[in-house]
C-alpha positions as CSV (number, residue, x, y, z in Angstrom):
1,X,-32.4,0.9,-36.0
2,X,-35.9,0.7,-33.8
3,X,-37.6,-1.7,-35.6
4,X,-41.6,-2.3,-36.6
5,X,-43.7,-3.4,-33.6
6,X,-45.8,-5.2,-35.7
7,X,-43.4,-8.1,-35.2
8,X,-44.2,-8.2,-32.2
9,X,-47.4,-11.0,-31.6
10,X,-49.5,-11.1,-29.0
11,X,-49.5,-14.6,-26.8
12,X,-51.9,-14.9,-24.0
13,X,-51.1,-18.2,-21.7
14,X,-55.0,-19.4,-20.9
15,X,-54.6,-23.3,-20.0
16,X,-55.3,-22.6,-16.1
17,X,-57.5,-25.1,-14.7
18,X,-58.3,-23.3,-11.8
19,X,-57.8,-25.8,-9.3
20,X,-57.4,-22.8,-6.4
21,X,-60.8,-22.3,-7.8
22,X,-62.7,-25.0,-7.3
23,X,-61.2,-26.5,-11.0
24,X,-62.9,-23.7,-12.9
25,X,-60.5,-22.6,-15.8
26,X,-59.3,-18.7,-15.6
27,X,-60.2,-18.0,-19.3
28,X,-64.5,-18.9,-19.0
29,X,-63.9,-16.8,-15.4
30,X,-67.1,-14.1,-16.8
31,X,-65.9,-10.4,-16.6
32,X,-67.7,-7.6,-18.0
33,X,-70.2,-10.4,-18.9
34,X,-67.8,-11.9,-21.7
35,X,-64.7,-15.3,-20.7
36,X,-61.9,-13.8,-18.8
37,X,-59.6,-14.5,-21.8
38,X,-61.8,-12.1,-24.3
39,X,-60.4,-9.8,-21.9
40,X,-57.0,-11.0,-21.9
41,X,-56.9,-10.6,-26.3
42,X,-58.5,-7.2,-26.3
43,X,-56.2,-6.1,-23.8
44,X,-52.9,-7.1,-26.3
45,X,-54.8,-5.6,-29.3
46,X,-55.6,-2.1,-27.5
47,X,-52.2,-2.2,-26.6
48,X,-50.5,-2.9,-30.3
49,X,-50.3,-6.0,-31.1
50,X,-52.0,-7.3,-34.3
51,X,-51.4,-10.8,-33.9
52,X,-52.5,-13.0,-30.9
53,X,-51.6,-16.5,-30.3
54,X,-53.9,-18.4,-27.4
55,X,-52.5,-21.3,-25.5
56,X,-55.6,-23.3,-23.6
57,X,-55.4,-26.2,-22.1
58,X,-58.0,-27.1,-19.3
59,X,-61.5,-27.7,-20.7
60,X,-59.9,-26.1,-24.2
61,X,-63.5,-27.2,-26.5
62,X,-65.5,-25.3,-24.2
63,X,-63.2,-22.0,-24.6
64,X,-63.7,-22.4,-27.7
65,X,-67.7,-22.4,-28.1
66,X,-68.1,-19.9,-25.7
67,X,-65.4,-16.9,-26.3
68,X,-65.5,-15.2,-29.5
69,X,-61.7,-14.9,-30.3
70,X,-61.6,-13.9,-34.2
71,X,-58.6,-13.8,-35.5
72,X,-57.0,-15.5,-32.7
73,X,-54.4,-18.8,-33.2
74,X,-55.7,-21.0,-31.0
75,X,-53.2,-23.4,-29.9
76,X,-53.7,-26.1,-27.9
77,X,-51.1,-28.3,-25.3
78,X,-52.1,-31.0,-23.8
79,X,-49.8,-30.9,-21.4
80,X,-51.3,-28.0,-19.9
81,X,-51.3,-29.6,-15.9
82,X,-48.0,-29.7,-15.5
83,X,-47.9,-26.1,-15.4
84,X,-46.8,-22.8,-17.0
85,X,-43.8,-23.3,-18.2
86,X,-45.4,-25.8,-21.1
87,X,-47.6,-23.7,-21.7
88,X,-45.3,-21.3,-22.5
89,X,-43.5,-23.6,-24.9
90,X,-46.6,-24.0,-26.8
91,X,-46.9,-20.3,-27.4
92,X,-43.4,-20.5,-28.8
93,X,-43.3,-22.8,-31.0
94,X,-46.9,-21.9,-32.5
95,X,-44.5,-18.7,-33.1
96,X,-41.4,-20.7,-34.1
97,X,-42.5,-20.1,-38.4
98,X,-44.9,-17.1,-37.9
99,X,-41.9,-14.5,-38.8
100,X,-42.9,-12.8,-35.6
101,X,-39.3,-11.0,-34.2
102,X,-40.7,-11.3,-30.4
103,X,-43.9,-12.7,-28.4
104,X,-45.7,-10.1,-25.6
105,X,-46.9,-12.4,-22.8
106,X,-49.3,-12.0,-20.8
107,X,-52.0,-13.9,-18.3
108,X,-55.7,-15.0,-18.8
109,X,-55.7,-13.5,-15.0
110,X,-54.5,-10.6,-14.5
111,X,-57.5,-8.1,-15.5
112,X,-55.6,-5.5,-13.9
113,X,-53.1,-4.9,-16.8
114,X,-54.7,-2.8,-19.3
115,X,-53.3,-1.5,-22.8
116,X,-50.9,1.1,-21.3
117,X,-48.9,-1.6,-20.0
118,X,-48.9,-3.4,-23.5
119,X,-47.9,-0.8,-25.4
120,X,-45.0,0.8,-22.8
121,X,-43.7,-2.9,-23.1
122,X,-44.5,-3.0,-26.8
123,X,-42.5,0.3,-27.4
124,X,-39.6,-1.6,-25.5
125,X,-38.6,-4.1,-28.4
126,X,-35.6,-2.9,-31.1
127,X,-34.5,-5.8,-31.8
128,X,-34.9,-10.4,-32.0
129,X,-32.4,-10.4,-28.9
130,X,-34.7,-7.7,-27.1
131,X,-35.4,-8.7,-23.1
132,X,-38.2,-6.1,-21.7
133,X,-40.9,-6.9,-19.4
134,X,-43.4,-5.2,-16.6
135,X,-42.1,-3.0,-13.7
136,X,-44.6,-2.2,-10.7
137,X,-42.3,-0.4,-8.0
138,X,-38.8,-1.7,-9.7
139,X,-40.3,-4.8,-9.2
140,X,-40.3,-7.7,-12.3
141,X,-43.7,-8.6,-13.7
142,X,-46.1,-9.2,-16.8
143,X,-46.3,-8.8,-19.9
144,X,-42.9,-9.8,-20.9
145,X,-41.1,-9.0,-24.1
146,X,-39.3,-12.0,-25.5
147,X,-36.9,-11.5,-28.9
148,X,-37.8,-14.4,-31.0
149,X,-34.0,-14.5,-30.7
150,X,-34.2,-15.8,-27.3
151,X,-37.2,-18.5,-27.5
152,X,-35.1,-21.9,-27.6
153,X,-33.0,-20.8,-24.5
154,X,-36.9,-20.1,-22.9
155,X,-38.4,-23.0,-23.5
156,X,-35.0,-25.1,-22.6
157,X,-35.7,-23.5,-18.7
158,X,-39.6,-23.7,-19.1
159,X,-40.7,-26.2,-16.7
160,X,-42.9,-26.2,-14.2
161,X,-45.1,-23.2,-13.0
162,X,-41.2,-21.0,-13.7
163,X,-42.6,-20.6,-17.4
164,X,-39.4,-18.2,-18.4
165,X,-38.0,-17.2,-14.4
166,X,-35.4,-18.8,-14.8
167,X,-33.7,-17.9,-18.3
168,X,-34.8,-14.2,-17.1
169,X,-33.0,-14.6,-13.9
170,X,-29.6,-15.9,-16.2
171,X,-30.2,-12.5,-18.1
172,X,-30.9,-10.0,-16.1
173,X,-28.3,-7.7,-17.7
174,X,-30.4,-7.9,-20.6
175,X,-33.6,-7.8,-19.3
176,X,-35.8,-4.1,-19.9
177,X,-37.6,-3.2,-17.1
178,X,-40.5,-0.6,-17.7
179,X,-42.4,0.7,-15.2
180,X,-46.3,0.4,-15.2
181,X,-47.2,0.9,-11.6
182,X,-48.9,3.6,-12.9
183,X,-51.2,2.8,-14.8
184,X,-51.4,-1.2,-13.6
185,X,-52.5,-3.6,-11.6
186,X,-50.4,-6.6,-11.6
187,X,-53.4,-9.2,-9.0
188,X,-53.9,-12.7,-10.3
189,X,-57.1,-14.2,-10.5
190,X,-55.9,-17.5,-8.1
191,X,-58.5,-17.8,-5.0
192,X,-61.9,-17.9,-4.5
193,X,-61.7,-14.0,-2.3
194,X,-59.8,-12.9,-5.4
195,X,-63.0,-12.6,-7.6
196,X,-63.5,-9.7,-6.3
197,X,-61.6,-8.1,-9.3
198,X,-63.3,-9.2,-11.6
199,X,-66.6,-7.4,-12.6
């Protein structure tokens, strides 16, 4: 049976310190006149995620002060400098008692991925055992959807900057790839040169 997409919570990983951007936290980079984290939350909501959790790390106080994130659950990751894995663990942990059947995970520094890609990946949700990911020309990317039945396994293997990569590789046969290359561009804002992608 098809499950209700309202069971899927959005999870934005927005803790990075922007080391290659001169130490500017990615959540606060300006995009369309507002902090980038606001854009990331808006994309998840427009794509169909009613509930959104946001993992903060670098300059979390400044993000709270400057970004308007009403209705979001803000999660502090004190270990953000360890890399994306710690943020993913913190985010999944924050959802543990929420009743969510899955988490749809996006990265704050990928503004080329819009609501259309989110909606497509969200539509792949069937049960708490679902694993799905956007694909770009057949290559797995973000956003990714992790059914709650996989959260413990993902958290156990999410270390450093690898996030869920090891878990997804080990369970490749279970991952539904959802082609999104026609509606999204999967670049990251990592270096000064990438700032041209911001508006």
